[in-house]
DRENDO-1510 file (C-alpha; in Angstrom, 1 decimal, always signed):
<recs>
REC; n; res; u; v; w
REC; 1; MET; +0.0; +0.0; +0.0 .
REC; 2; ASP; +1.2; +3.5; -0.8 .
REC; 3; PRO; +2.7; +5.1; +2.3 .
REC; 4; ASN; +1.0; +8.4; +1.7 .
REC; 5; ALA; -2.3; +6.6; +1.3 .
REC; 6; MET; -1.8; +4.7; +4.5 .
REC; 7; LYS; -1.0; +7.9; +6.4 .
REC; 8; GLU; -4.2; +9.5; +5.0 .
REC; 9; GLU; -6.2; +6.5; +6.0 .
REC; 10; LEU; -4.8; +6.5; +9.5 .
REC; 11; ARG; -5.4; +10.3; +9.8 .
REC; 12; LEU; -9.1; +9.9; +8.7 .
REC; 13; PHE; -9.6; +7.0; +11.1 .
REC; 14; GLN; -8.2; +9.0; +14.0 .
REC; 15; SER; -10.2; +12.1; +13.0 .
REC; 16; THR; -13.4; +10.0; +12.9 .
REC; 17; LEU; -12.7; +8.5; +16.3 .
REC; 18; LEU; -11.9; +11.9; +17.8 .
REC; 19; GLN; -15.1; +13.4; +16.3 .
REC; 20; ASP; -17.3; +10.6; +17.6 .
REC; 21; GLY; -15.7; +10.9; +21.0 .
REC; 22; LEU; -16.2; +14.6; +21.3 .
REC; 23; LYS; -19.8; +14.3; +20.2 .
REC; 24; GLU; -20.4; +11.6; +22.8 .
REC; 25; LEU; -18.8; +13.8; +25.6 .
REC; 26; LEU; -21.1; +16.7; +24.7 .
REC; 27; ASN; -24.3; +14.6; +24.5 .
REC; 28; GLU; -23.5; +13.0; +27.9 .
REC; 29; ASN; -22.5; +16.3; +29.4 .
REC; 30; LYS; -19.1; +15.0; +30.5 .
REC; 31; PHE; -16.1; +17.2; +31.3 .
REC; 32; VAL; -18.2; +20.3; +30.3 .
REC; 33; ASP; -16.5; +23.4; +31.6 .
REC; 34; CYS; -18.2; +26.2; +29.9 .
REC; 35; THR; -21.6; +27.5; +28.9 .
REC; 36; LEU; -22.4; +29.9; +26.1 .
REC; 37; LYS; -25.4; +32.1; +27.1 .
REC; 38; VAL; -27.7; +33.6; +24.5 .
REC; 39; GLY; -30.8; +35.2; +26.1 .
REC; 40; ASP; -32.5; +32.6; +28.1 .
REC; 41; ARG; -30.8; +29.7; +26.4 .
REC; 42; SER; -27.6; +28.0; +27.4 .
REC; 43; PHE; -25.2; +25.9; +25.3 .
REC; 44; PRO; -22.8; +23.6; +27.3 .
REC; 45; CYS; -19.4; +23.1; +25.6 .
REC; 46; HIS; -15.7; +22.5; +26.3 .
REC; 47; ARG; -13.4; +25.4; +26.4 .
REC; 48; LEU; -10.6; +23.4; +24.8 .
REC; 49; ILE; -12.8; +22.6; +21.8 .
REC; 50; MET; -14.0; +26.1; +21.3 .
REC; 51; ALA; -10.5; +27.5; +21.7 .
REC; 52; ALA; -9.1; +25.0; +19.2 .
REC; 53; CYS; -11.8; +25.9; +16.6 .
REC; 54; SER; -11.9; +29.7; +17.1 .
REC; 55; PRO; -9.3; +32.4; +17.8 .
REC; 56; TYR; -12.1; +34.5; +19.1 .
REC; 57; PHE; -12.9; +32.0; +21.9 .
REC; 58; ARG; -9.2; +31.3; +22.4 .
REC; 59; GLU; -8.7; +34.9; +23.5 .
REC; 60; ILE; -11.6; +34.6; +25.8 .
REC; 61; PHE; -10.6; +31.4; +27.6 .
REC; 62; PHE; -6.8; +31.6; +27.6 .
REC; 63; THR; -4.0; +34.2; +27.9 .
REC; 64; GLU; -1.2; +34.5; +25.3 .
REC; 65; ASP; +1.0; +32.2; +27.5 .
REC; 66; GLY; -1.7; +29.5; +27.7 .
REC; 67; LYS; -3.0; +30.2; +31.2 .
REC; 68; GLU; -6.7; +30.0; +31.8 .
REC; 69; MET; -8.6; +33.2; +32.1 .
REC; 70; GLU; -10.7; +33.7; +35.2 .
REC; 71; ASN; -14.5; +33.9; +35.2 .
REC; 72; THR; -15.0; +32.2; +31.8 .
REC; 73; ARG; -17.3; +29.4; +33.0 .
REC; 74; GLU; -20.2; +31.4; +31.4 .
REC; 75; VAL; -19.8; +33.5; +28.3 .
REC; 76; VAL; -22.7; +35.8; +27.3 .
REC; 77; LEU; -23.1; +36.4; +23.6 .
REC; 78; GLU; -25.2; +39.3; +22.4 .
REC; 79; ASP; -27.2; +39.7; +19.1 .
REC; 80; VAL; -27.0; +36.0; +18.1 .
REC; 81; ASP; -29.8; +33.8; +17.0 .
REC; 82; PRO; -29.7; +30.9; +19.5 .
REC; 83; ALA; -30.8; +28.4; +16.8 .
REC; 84; ILE; -27.9; +29.4; +14.6 .
REC; 85; LEU; -25.4; +29.2; +17.4 .
REC; 86; ASP; -26.7; +25.8; +18.3 .
REC; 87; MET; -26.1; +24.6; +14.7 .
REC; 88; VAL; -22.6; +26.0; +14.7 .
REC; 89; VAL; -21.6; +24.4; +18.1 .
REC; 90; GLN; -23.0; +21.1; +17.0 .
REC; 91; TYR; -20.9; +21.2; +13.8 .
REC; 92; LEU; -17.7; +21.7; +15.9 .
REC; 93; TYR; -18.5; +18.4; +17.6 .
REC; 94; SER; -20.0; +16.4; +14.8 .
REC; 95; ALA; -18.9; +17.9; +11.5 .
REC; 96; GLU; -22.6; +17.9; +10.5 .
REC; 97; ILE; -24.6; +21.0; +9.6 .
REC; 98; ASP; -27.8; +21.4; +7.6 .
REC; 99; LEU; -27.2; +24.3; +5.3 .
REC; 100; THR; -30.2; +25.8; +3.4 .
REC; 101; ASP; -30.7; +28.8; +1.3 .
REC; 102; ASP; -32.7; +30.3; +4.2 .
REC; 103; ASN; -30.0; +29.9; +6.9 .
REC; 104; VAL; -26.6; +30.0; +5.2 .
REC; 105; GLN; -26.4; +33.8; +5.4 .
REC; 106; ASP; -27.0; +33.8; +9.1 .
REC; 107; ILE; -24.6; +30.9; +9.7 .
REC; 108; ILE; -21.7; +32.5; +7.7 .
REC; 109; ALA; -22.3; +35.8; +9.6 .
REC; 110; VAL; -21.9; +34.0; +12.9 .
REC; 111; ALA; -18.9; +32.0; +11.7 .
REC; 112; ASN; -17.3; +35.3; +10.5 .
REC; 113; ARG; -18.0; +37.1; +13.8 .
REC; 114; PHE; -16.7; +34.4; +16.0 .
REC; 115; GLN; -13.8; +33.5; +13.7 .
REC; 116; ILE; -14.7; +29.9; +13.1 .
REC; 117; PRO; -12.9; +29.1; +9.8 .
REC; 118; SER; -14.3; +25.5; +9.4 .
REC; 119; VAL; -17.9; +26.7; +9.4 .
REC; 120; PHE; -17.1; +29.7; +7.3 .
REC; 121; THR; -15.4; +27.5; +4.6 .
REC; 122; VAL; -18.4; +25.1; +4.5 .
REC; 123; CYS; -20.7; +28.1; +3.9 .
REC; 124; VAL; -18.5; +29.5; +1.2 .
REC; 125; ASN; -18.4; +26.2; -0.6 .
REC; 126; TYR; -22.2; +26.0; -0.4 .
REC; 127; LEU; -22.7; +29.5; -1.7 .
REC; 128; GLN; -20.3; +28.9; -4.6 .
REC; 129; LYS; -22.3; +25.8; -5.7 .
REC; 130; LYS; -25.5; +27.8; -5.4 .
REC; 131; LEU; -24.5; +30.7; -7.6 .
REC; 132; SER; -27.2; +31.6; -10.1 .
REC; 133; VAL; -28.4; +34.5; -12.2 .
REC; 134; SER; -30.9; +35.4; -9.4 .
REC; 135; ASN; -28.4; +35.5; -6.5 .
REC; 136; CYS; -24.9; +36.1; -7.9 .
REC; 137; LEU; -25.0; +39.9; -7.3 .
REC; 138; ALA; -26.1; +39.4; -3.7 .
REC; 139; ILE; -23.4; +36.8; -3.1 .
REC; 140; PHE; -20.8; +39.0; -4.7 .
REC; 141; ARG; -21.7; +41.8; -2.4 .
REC; 142; MET; -21.7; +39.4; +0.6 .
REC; 143; GLY; -18.2; +38.2; -0.3 .
REC; 144; LEU; -17.0; +41.8; -0.2 .
REC; 145; VAL; -18.7; +42.6; +3.1 .
REC; 146; LEU; -17.2; +39.5; +4.7 .
REC; 147; ASN; -13.8; +40.2; +3.1 .
REC; 148; CYS; -13.9; +36.7; +1.6 .
REC; 149; HIS; -11.7; +36.9; -1.5 .
REC; 150; ARG; -12.6; +33.5; -2.8 .
REC; 151; LEU; -16.4; +34.0; -2.6 .
REC; 152; ALA; -16.2; +37.5; -4.0 .
REC; 153; VAL; -14.0; +36.5; -6.9 .
REC; 154; ALA; -16.2; +33.5; -7.8 .
REC; 155; ALA; -19.4; +35.5; -7.7 .
REC; 156; ARG; -17.7; +38.4; -9.6 .
REC; 157; ASN; -16.6; +36.0; -12.3 .
REC; 158; TYR; -20.1; +34.6; -12.5 .
REC; 159; VAL; -21.5; +38.1; -12.9 .
REC; 160; ALA; -18.9; +39.1; -15.5 .
REC; 161; ASP; -19.6; +35.9; -17.6 .
REC; 162; ARG; -23.4; +36.7; -17.6 .
REC; 163; PHE; -23.1; +40.5; -17.8 .
REC; 164; GLU; -25.5; +40.9; -20.7 .
REC; 165; LEU; -28.2; +39.1; -18.7 .
REC; 166; LEU; -27.6; +41.1; -15.6 .
REC; 167; TYR; -26.7; +44.7; -16.4 .
REC; 168; GLN; -30.4; +45.8; -16.8 .
REC; 169; ASN; -31.5; +44.2; -13.5 .
REC; 170; GLU; -32.6; +46.5; -10.7 .
REC; 171; GLU; -30.1; +44.8; -8.3 .
REC; 172; PHE; -27.3; +45.7; -10.7 .
REC; 173; LEU; -28.3; +49.4; -10.4 .
REC; 174; GLN; -27.9; +49.1; -6.6 .
REC; 175; LEU; -24.2; +48.2; -6.8 .
REC; 176; ALA; -21.8; +50.5; -5.0 .
REC; 177; ALA; -19.2; +52.2; -7.1 .
REC; 178; HIS; -16.3; +49.9; -6.1 .
REC; 179; GLU; -18.5; +46.9; -6.7 .
REC; 180; LEU; -19.4; +48.1; -10.2 .
REC; 181; PHE; -15.8; +48.8; -11.0 .
REC; 182; ALA; -14.7; +45.3; -9.9 .
REC; 183; VAL; -17.3; +43.8; -12.3 .
REC; 184; ILE; -16.6; +45.9; -15.4 .
REC; 185; GLY; -12.9; +46.6; -15.1 .
REC; 186; GLY; -11.4; +43.3; -16.2 .
REC; 187; ASP; -10.7; +41.4; -19.5 .
REC; 188; SER; -13.0; +38.6; -18.3 .
REC; 189; LEU; -16.2; +40.7; -18.9 .
REC; 190; ASN; -18.2; +38.6; -21.3 .
REC; 191; VAL; -19.6; +41.2; -23.7 .
REC; 192; GLU; -19.7; +41.3; -27.5 .
REC; 193; LYS; -19.6; +45.0; -27.7 .
REC; 194; GLU; -18.1; +47.7; -25.5 .
REC; 195; GLU; -21.2; +49.8; -26.1 .
REC; 196; LEU; -23.0; +47.6; -23.5 .
REC; 197; VAL; -20.4; +48.6; -20.9 .
REC; 198; PHE; -20.9; +52.3; -21.6 .
REC; 199; GLU; -24.7; +52.0; -21.5 .
REC; 200; ALA; -24.6; +50.0; -18.3 .
REC; 201; VAL; -22.4; +52.7; -16.6 .
REC; 202; MET; -24.7; +55.5; -17.8 .
REC; 203; ALA; -27.8; +53.6; -16.6 .
REC; 204; TRP; -26.2; +53.1; -13.2 .
REC; 205; VAL; -25.3; +56.8; -13.0 .
REC; 206; ARG; -28.8; +57.9; -14.0 .
REC; 207; HIS; -30.3; +55.7; -11.3 .
REC; 208; ASP; -28.7; +57.9; -8.6 .
REC; 209; LYS; -27.6; +61.4; -9.8 .
REC; 210; GLU; -25.1; +61.5; -6.9 .
REC; 211; ARG; -23.0; +59.0; -8.8 .
REC; 212; VAL; -22.1; +61.7; -11.3 .
REC; 213; LYS; -19.3; +62.4; -8.9 .
REC; 214; VAL; -17.6; +59.1; -9.6 .
REC; 215; LEU; -18.3; +58.9; -13.3 .
REC; 216; LYS; -14.8; +59.9; -14.1 .
REC; 217; ASP; -13.6; +56.9; -12.2 .
REC; 218; ALA; -16.2; +54.7; -14.0 .
REC; 219; PHE; -14.9; +56.0; -17.3 .
REC; 220; ASN; -11.5; +54.3; -16.5 .
REC; 221; CYS; -13.3; +51.0; -16.7 .
REC; 222; ILE; -14.8; +51.7; -20.2 .
REC; 223; ARG; -12.5; +50.9; -23.1 .
REC; 224; PHE; -13.5; +53.7; -25.4 .
REC; 225; ARG; -11.0; +52.6; -28.2 .
REC; 226; LEU; -13.1; +49.5; -28.6 .
REC; 227; LEU; -16.2; +51.6; -29.4 .
REC; 228; PRO; -17.0; +52.3; -33.1 .
REC; 229; GLU; -16.0; +55.9; -33.7 .
REC; 230; LYS; -19.4; +56.7; -35.0 .
REC; 231; TYR; -21.0; +55.4; -31.8 .
REC; 232; PHE; -18.5; +57.5; -29.8 .
REC; 233; LYS; -19.5; +60.7; -31.6 .
REC; 234; ASP; -23.2; +60.0; -31.7 .
REC; 235; LYS; -23.8; +58.6; -28.2 .
REC; 236; VAL; -20.9; +59.4; -25.9 .
REC; 237; GLU; -20.0; +62.9; -27.0 .
REC; 238; THR; -23.6; +64.0; -27.1 .
REC; 239; ASP; -24.7; +62.6; -23.7 .
REC; 240; GLU; -25.9; +65.4; -21.6 .
REC; 241; ILE; -24.2; +64.2; -18.4 .
REC; 242; VAL; -20.9; +63.9; -20.2 .
REC; 243; LYS; -21.2; +67.3; -21.9 .
REC; 244; ALA; -21.9; +69.0; -18.5 .
REC; 245; ASP; -18.7; +67.7; -16.8 .
REC; 246; PRO; -15.5; +69.6; -17.6 .
REC; 247; GLU; -13.3; +66.7; -16.3 .
REC; 248; LEU; -15.1; +64.2; -18.6 .
REC; 249; GLN; -14.6; +66.6; -21.5 .
REC; 250; LYS; -10.9; +66.3; -21.0 .
REC; 251; THR; -11.2; +62.5; -21.2 .
REC; 252; ILE; -13.4; +62.8; -24.3 .
REC; 253; GLN; -10.7; +65.0; -26.0 .
REC; 254; VAL; -8.0; +62.4; -25.3 .
REC; 255; VAL; -10.1; +59.7; -26.8 .
REC; 256; ARG; -10.8; +61.8; -29.8 .
REC; 257; GLU; -7.1; +62.2; -30.4 .
REC; 258; ALA; -6.7; +58.4; -29.9 .
REC; 259; PHE; -9.1; +57.7; -32.7 .
REC; 260; LYS; -6.9; +59.9; -34.9 .
REC; 261; GLY; -3.9; +57.9; -33.9 .
REC; 262; ASN; -2.5; +60.5; -31.5 .
REC; 263; LEU; -1.8; +58.5; -28.4 .
REC; 264; PRO; -0.1; +59.9; -25.3 .
REC; 265; GLU; +3.4; +58.7; -24.6 .
REC; 266; THR; +3.6; +55.3; -22.9 .
REC; 267; PRO; +4.4; +55.7; -19.3 .
REC; 268; LYS; +8.0; +54.5; -18.6 .
REC; 269; ALA; +8.8; +52.5; -15.5 .
REC; 270; GLU; +11.5; +54.1; -13.4 .
REC; 271; GLU; +14.8; +52.3; -13.4 .
REC; 272; GLY; +14.8; +49.3; -11.2 .
REC; 273; GLU; +11.0; +48.8; -11.4 .
REC; 274; GLU; +10.7; +45.6; -13.4 .
REC; 275; GLY; +8.6; +43.4; -11.2 .
REC; 276; GLU; +5.0; +42.5; -11.8 .
REC; 277; GLU; +4.0; +46.1; -12.4 .
REC; 278; GLY; +6.5; +46.4; -15.2 .
REC; 279; ALA; +5.2; +43.2; -16.9 .
REC; 280; GLY; +1.7; +44.5; -16.6 .
REC; 281; ALA; +2.6; +47.8; -18.2 .
REC; 282; GLU; +4.0; +45.9; -21.2 .
REC; 283; GLU; +0.7; +44.0; -21.6 .
REC; 284; SER; -1.5; +47.1; -21.2 .
REC; 285; PRO; +0.5; +50.3; -21.9 .
REC; 286; PHE; -2.7; +52.4; -21.8 .
REC; 287; PRO; -4.8; +51.2; -18.8 .
REC; 288; GLY; -8.1; +52.9; -18.0 .
REC; 289; PHE; -10.2; +54.5; -20.7 .
REC; 290; LEU; -7.4; +54.1; -23.4 .
REC; 291; ASN; -7.1; +50.3; -22.8 .
REC; 292; ASP; -7.8; +48.5; -26.0 .
REC; 293; ASN; -7.5; +44.9; -24.8 .
REC; 294; ARG; -10.5; +43.0; -26.0 .
REC; 295; ARG; -13.0; +41.6; -23.5 .
REC; 296; GLN; -13.7; +37.8; -23.2 .
REC; 297; GLY; -16.8; +37.9; -25.4 .
REC; 298; MET; -15.2; +39.8; -28.3 .
REC; 299; TYR; -13.4; +36.9; -29.9 .
REC; 300; THR; -15.3; +35.2; -32.7 .
REC; 301; ARG; -14.3; +32.2; -34.9 .
REC; 302; GLU; -16.3; +30.3; -37.5 .
REC; 303; PHE; -16.9; +26.6; -37.0 .
REC; 304; ILE; -18.7; +23.8; -38.7 .
REC; 305; VAL; -19.9; +21.4; -36.1 .
REC; 306; MET; -21.3; +17.9; -36.6 .
REC; 307; ILE; -23.1; +16.0; -33.8 .
REC; 308; ASN; -24.6; +12.5; -33.9 .
REC; 309; ASP; -24.9; +9.6; -31.5 .
REC; 310; ALA; -21.2; +8.6; -32.1 .
REC; 311; ALA; -19.3; +11.9; -31.8 .
REC; 312; ALA; -19.2; +15.7; -31.8 .
REC; 313; VAL; -16.7; +17.1; -34.2 .
REC; 314; ALA; -15.8; +20.8; -34.7 .
REC; 315; TYR; -14.0; +22.1; -37.8 .
REC; 316; ASP; -12.2; +25.4; -37.7 .
REC; 317; VAL; -12.7; +26.9; -41.1 .
REC; 318; ALA; -10.0; +29.6; -40.8 .
REC; 319; GLU; -7.2; +27.3; -39.4 .
REC; 320; ASN; -8.3; +24.2; -41.3 .
REC; 321; GLU; -8.2; +22.2; -38.0 .
REC; 322; CYS; -10.6; +19.6; -36.7 .
REC; 323; PHE; -11.3; +18.9; -33.0 .
REC; 324; LEU; -13.1; +15.9; -31.5 .
REC; 325; ALA; -15.1; +16.3; -28.3 .
REC; 326; ALA; -14.2; +13.8; -25.6 .
REC; 327; MET; -17.7; +13.0; -24.5 .
REC; 328; SER; -18.4; +10.8; -21.5 .
REC; 329; GLU; -22.0; +10.3; -22.7 .
REC; 330; GLN; -22.9; +10.7; -26.4 .
REC; 331; VAL; -26.0; +12.4; -27.7 .
REC; 332; PRO; -28.4; +9.4; -28.3 .
REC; 333; ARG; -29.8; +10.7; -31.5 .
REC; 334; ASN; -29.0; +11.2; -35.2 .
REC; 335; HIS; -30.2; +13.8; -37.7 .
REC; 336; VAL; -30.9; +16.4; -35.1 .
REC; 337; SER; -31.5; +20.1; -35.8 .
REC; 338; LEU; -29.6; +22.6; -33.8 .
REC; 339; ALA; -29.8; +26.4; -33.4 .
REC; 340; SER; -27.5; +28.8; -31.6 .
REC; 341; GLN; -28.5; +31.9; -29.6 .
REC; 342; ARG; -26.3; +33.7; -27.0 .
REC; 343; ASN; -23.8; +30.9; -26.6 .
REC; 344; GLN; -26.6; +28.4; -26.2 .
REC; 345; LEU; -27.2; +25.4; -28.5 .
REC; 346; TYR; -30.7; +24.1; -28.8 .
REC; 347; LEU; -31.2; +20.5; -30.0 .
REC; 348; LEU; -34.5; +19.6; -31.5 .
REC; 349; GLY; -35.9; +16.5; -33.2 .
REC; 350; GLY; -33.8; +13.7; -34.5 .
REC; 351; LEU; -34.0; +9.9; -34.5 .
REC; 352; PHE; -33.2; +7.9; -31.4 .
REC; 353; GLN; -30.6; +5.2; -32.0 .
REC; 354; ASP; -32.3; +3.1; -29.3 .
REC; 355; GLU; -36.1; +3.2; -29.2 .
REC; 356; ASP; -35.9; +2.4; -25.5 .
REC; 357; ASN; -34.6; +5.9; -25.0 .
REC; 358; LYS; -37.2; +7.8; -27.0 .
REC; 359; ASP; -39.0; +9.1; -23.8 .
REC; 360; CYS; -35.8; +10.4; -22.2 .
REC; 361; PRO; -35.7; +14.1; -21.6 .
REC; 362; LEU; -33.2; +16.2; -23.4 .
REC; 363; GLN; -29.6; +16.3; -22.1 .
REC; 364; CYS; -27.4; +19.3; -21.5 .
REC; 365; TYR; -23.7; +19.1; -22.3 .
REC; 366; PHE; -20.9; +21.5; -21.5 .
REC; 367; PHE; -18.3; +22.0; -24.1 .
REC; 368; MET; -15.0; +23.8; -23.3 .
REC; 369; VAL; -11.8; +24.6; -25.0 .
REC; 370; THR; -8.8; +23.5; -22.8 .
REC; 371; GLY; -5.3; +24.8; -23.1 .
REC; 372; LEU; -3.6; +26.1; -26.3 .
REC; 373; SER; -4.4; +22.8; -28.1 .
REC; 374; LEU; -8.0; +23.9; -28.4 .
REC; 375; SER; -9.2; +20.3; -27.6 .
REC; 376; LEU; -12.8; +20.1; -26.8 .
REC; 377; ASP; -14.0; +18.5; -23.6 .
REC; 378; SER; -17.6; +17.9; -22.6 .
REC; 379; ALA; -19.6; +16.4; -19.7 .
REC; 380; PRO; -23.4; +15.8; -19.3 .
REC; 381; PHE; -25.3; +18.1; -17.1 .
REC; 382; ARG; -28.8; +17.8; -15.7 .
REC; 383; ASN; -31.7; +17.4; -18.1 .
REC; 384; ILE; -32.6; +20.7; -19.7 .
REC; 385; ASN; -33.5; +21.8; -23.2 .
REC; 386; SER; -30.3; +23.6; -24.2 .
REC; 387; PHE; -26.5; +23.3; -24.5 .
REC; 388; ASP; -24.5; +25.7; -22.3 .
REC; 389; ILE; -21.5; +26.7; -24.2 .
REC; 390; LEU; -18.1; +28.1; -23.3 .
REC; 391; GLY; -15.4; +28.5; -25.9 .
REC; 392; ASN; -15.6; +26.6; -29.2 .
REC; 393; THR; -19.2; +25.7; -29.8 .
REC; 394; PRO; -20.5; +22.5; -31.5 .
REC; 395; ILE; -23.2; +23.4; -34.0 .
REC; 396; HIS; -24.7; +21.5; -37.0 .
REC; 397; PHE; -24.2; +24.4; -39.4 .
REC; 398; ILE; -21.8; +27.2; -40.0 .
REC; 399; ALA; -22.3; +30.0; -37.5 .
REC; 400; GLU; -20.2; +32.8; -36.0 .
REC; 401; MET; -19.9; +32.0; -32.3 .
REC; 402; GLU; -18.3; +33.6; -29.2 .
REC; 403; MET; -14.9; +32.2; -28.1 .
REC; 404; SER; -12.8; +33.3; -25.2 .
REC; 405; HIS; -9.0; +33.1; -25.0 .
REC; 406; VAL; -7.6; +30.4; -22.8 .
</recs>
């Protein structure tokens, strides 16, 4: 047996025994030396366990040199839902917790307040798996409030990937300035046209006229050189809010000159500054409103894609290359009709290879370009009536589809 595997097996065995033993001690009220008091409810526990799981309680129960603090037999906690605290304490002893959409926000707030990383991580994992169009903005804001980088980035990326579906939502208009800038500032924003970014920013500003004060900062997130020059003249220069702000007019003038090919001198890094910032400057010499790096959704390639019960093959017309999707489960039909809309493939009709499967619901597959080899991977998703596409897109006829760099 592999030594590392044996060590892991022994570790898990010991962890299970320890967890079961702790749970038994709590249930039988043995060696209990502390009570957490919330209102009229009391929660018996062991100071050693609470201190081991939480720096917050460690400071309450012990000094820096490890000596026990006096008068810590009962700890009164204010502004805590006793039912939520009970679930958290039980998790520390049993590693079991019943997370739901209704209670996860309260539980992660308690875990954050009392510095319990194990519970906090469980909640973050749950929220990441639950990301959807209806809750991604709320989870993004929650991640920022809790200072949880992993959750905020995951939700931000989800929002950026579905920006065209979200930017007209009322909740999008409620974003704070720093939240908006985090969403629209990066290359990963999945938009076909930069016009959408400008329109989203202006709609956000018009929702609250006080935001005019930060419009100059918002302009640094809009890549004006990616706009058609006609759109810039007809829509941007003529906007009443833009025309009324002298500072914005300076920006507009710089962009006008950029369209004529008159770009400002590239900022030079001072001697000795060749770290990450220097590398970033080479990639994007004109950050902010002069940045002309294309967004994720602005790359298009033409493919001919053929799908049947045996395989899914994509042919790159421009590069004369063919890619085979490695599918764990094949589409069980031949002669299907497919149509594409907003990176979705819809499969209709067709003849089943096996008549026993003719009543099966439609399957959803996920196709993705991996690495520079542009090989296609796919995996079946739950039964729905469309194909969710990222990257190169299988389709039964020639179509111009979105593709992101990888």
